[in-house]
C-alpha positions as CSV (number, residue, x, y, z in Angstrom):
1,M,-13.7,1.6,10.7
2,E,-13.9,4.8,8.8
3,N,-10.2,5.2,9.2
4,I,-9.6,2.1,7.4
5,V,-12.1,2.8,4.4
6,F,-11.1,6.2,4.1
7,A,-7.4,5.5,4.0
8,F,-8.0,2.5,1.6
9,L,-10.0,4.8,-0.8
10,G,-7.4,7.8,-0.1
11,G,-4.6,5.5,-0.9
12,I,-6.3,4.4,-4.4
13,A,-7.0,8.1,-5.2
14,G,-3.4,8.9,-4.1
15,A,-1.9,6.2,-6.4
16,L,-3.9,7.8,-9.5
17,L,-2.4,11.2,-8.4
18,M,0.8,9.3,-8.2
19,D,0.5,8.2,-11.8
20,A,-0.6,11.5,-13.0
21,T,2.3,13.3,-11.3
22,E,4.9,10.6,-12.8
23,A,3.5,11.2,-16.2
24,F,3.9,15.2,-15.8
25,M,7.3,14.7,-14.4
26,A,8.2,12.4,-17.5
27,R,7.6,15.4,-19.7
28,F,10.5,17.2,-18.0
29,G,13.0,14.0,-18.2
30,V,12.4,12.9,-14.5
31,A,11.0,9.5,-14.4
32,S,11.5,6.3,-12.2
33,G,12.0,3.9,-15.0
34,V,9.1,1.6,-13.4
35,N,5.7,1.2,-15.5
36,A,2.6,-0.9,-14.9
37,A,4.1,-3.9,-17.0
38,L,7.3,-4.2,-15.0
39,L,5.3,-3.9,-11.7
40,G,3.2,-6.7,-13.0
41,R,6.1,-8.7,-14.1
42,W,7.7,-8.4,-10.6
43,F,4.2,-9.2,-9.0
44,L,3.5,-12.2,-10.8
45,S,7.0,-13.4,-10.5
46,L,6.4,-13.2,-6.5
47,L,3.7,-15.6,-7.1
48,S,6.1,-17.9,-8.7
49,G,8.4,-17.8,-5.9
50,R,10.9,-15.5,-7.3
51,F,11.4,-11.9,-5.4
52,V,14.8,-10.7,-6.7
53,H,16.0,-10.5,-10.2
54,Q,19.3,-10.0,-11.8
55,N,17.6,-7.2,-14.1
56,I,13.7,-7.4,-14.6
57,L,14.1,-6.0,-17.8
58,E,15.8,-9.2,-19.2
59,C,13.1,-11.3,-17.7
60,P,10.6,-12.7,-20.1
61,P,7.1,-11.0,-19.9
62,Y,4.1,-12.6,-18.9
63,E,0.9,-12.7,-20.2
64,R,-1.4,-9.6,-19.0
65,E,1.5,-8.2,-16.9
66,A,0.4,-4.7,-17.3
67,S,-3.1,-5.5,-16.0
68,A,-1.6,-7.3,-13.2
69,G,0.7,-4.1,-12.5
70,W,-2.2,-1.8,-12.4
71,A,-4.2,-3.9,-10.0
72,F,-1.2,-4.3,-7.7
73,H,-0.3,-0.7,-7.8
74,L,-3.8,0.3,-7.2
75,F,-5.1,-2.0,-4.6
76,V,-1.9,-3.2,-2.7
77,G,0.5,-0.2,-3.3
78,G,-2.2,2.3,-3.3
79,G,-4.9,1.3,-0.9
80,G,-3.2,-1.3,1.2
81,V,0.1,0.7,1.9
82,A,-2.3,3.6,2.9
83,L,-3.6,1.5,6.0
84,L,-0.1,1.9,7.6
85,Y,-1.1,5.6,8.1
86,P,-3.8,5.0,10.8
87,L,-2.2,1.8,11.9
88,F,0.7,3.7,12.8
89,F,-1.3,6.2,15.1
90,A,-3.3,3.4,16.6
91,I,-0.3,1.4,17.6
92,S,1.8,4.1,18.9
93,G,-0.8,6.1,20.6
94,L,0.4,9.4,19.1
95,P,-2.3,11.8,18.2
96,R,-2.8,11.8,14.5
97,P,-2.1,15.4,12.8
98,D,-4.8,17.8,12.6
99,N,-3.7,19.1,9.3
100,G,-4.1,16.3,6.7
101,L,-1.8,18.0,4.1
102,S,1.1,18.0,6.4
103,G,0.7,14.5,8.0
104,G,0.1,13.4,4.6
105,L,3.2,14.9,3.3
106,V,5.4,13.3,5.6
107,F,3.7,10.0,5.0
108,G,3.9,10.4,1.3
109,L,7.7,11.2,1.8
110,A,8.2,8.0,4.3
111,T,6.6,5.7,1.4
112,S,9.4,6.7,-1.0
113,L,11.5,4.2,1.0
114,L,9.5,1.3,-0.2
115,P,10.6,1.9,-4.0
116,W,14.0,3.0,-3.0
117,L,14.8,0.1,-0.4
118,L,12.4,-2.8,-1.6
119,L,10.9,-2.7,-5.1
120,L,13.8,-1.1,-7.2
121,P,16.4,-3.5,-5.5
122,S,14.3,-6.4,-6.1
123,F,14.0,-5.4,-9.7
124,G,17.9,-5.7,-9.8
125,W,18.5,-1.9,-10.2
126,G,19.9,-1.6,-6.6
127,V,19.2,0.8,-3.7
128,F,17.5,4.0,-4.7
129,G,17.5,2.3,-8.4
130,R,21.0,3.7,-9.2
131,R,21.3,0.9,-11.6
132,G,18.0,1.2,-13.2
133,P,17.4,1.9,-16.9
134,A,19.5,4.8,-18.7
135,G,17.8,8.1,-18.0
136,A,15.8,7.1,-14.9
137,N,15.9,9.0,-11.8
138,A,14.4,7.0,-9.2
139,L,15.9,9.1,-6.4
140,L,14.1,12.2,-7.5
141,A,10.9,10.8,-9.1
142,S,9.9,8.5,-5.9
143,P,9.4,11.4,-3.6
144,L,8.1,13.8,-6.1
145,S,5.6,11.3,-7.1
146,H,4.9,10.0,-3.4
147,I,3.9,13.2,-2.2
148,P,0.7,13.7,-3.9
149,Y,-0.2,10.0,-2.9
150,G,0.6,11.2,0.9
151,I,-1.5,14.1,0.7
152,A,-4.3,12.0,-0.6
153,V,-4.3,9.7,2.3
154,G,-4.0,12.5,4.7
155,V,-6.7,14.4,3.3
156,A,-9.0,11.3,3.0
157,L,-8.2,10.5,6.9
158,S,-9.1,14.4,7.9
159,L,-12.3,13.6,6.1
160,A,-13.0,10.5,8.0
161,H,-12.3,12.5,11.3
162,Q,-14.8,15.0,10.1
163,V,-17.5,12.6,9.1
164,A,-17.2,10.6,12.5
C-alpha cells in the first residue's frame, strides 16, 4: 500500500517539477506547445466523447478549461501515471531498481511516449507533435520535462521502500 501512496504523491511532485522544468526550458526556446488550458480543453472534450481533434487550437474553449487541465495534469497525468511504475514491477515480478534516480530516469523517459504517441496526435499535431504550433519542439521538450517527473517518482518509491 505504501508503494501506491508514495508513487501517487511522487507523481504529483514530479508533475510540478515537470512544469517548472518546462517553464525554465521555455526561456531557452524549448517548448512543447502544450499548456494547462489546452490540456483541459482536450480532457473536457473527452468527457463529451471527442478524443481526436483536427487542431485543438481551433476548437472553441471551455469554461474553466485551464483549471480542468491543471487537475487532469496533476492527478491523472502526474499521480495516476506514476502508479504504472510499481504496477510494472508487481506484475512482472522483476525487482525494482535499488537506485531511485536511475529507475526514475528510465521511467521518466518512458513516459515521454504518452504525449508523443497519444496526447499530441489527439490534439491533431501528429506523432511527436510534428504539426504543433510554430516554435514548439515537443520531440525535445517532452523527454527533458519527463526526466524530473520520473526521478521524483523513483525517489518517492525509494523512500517508500525505506519506510516499509
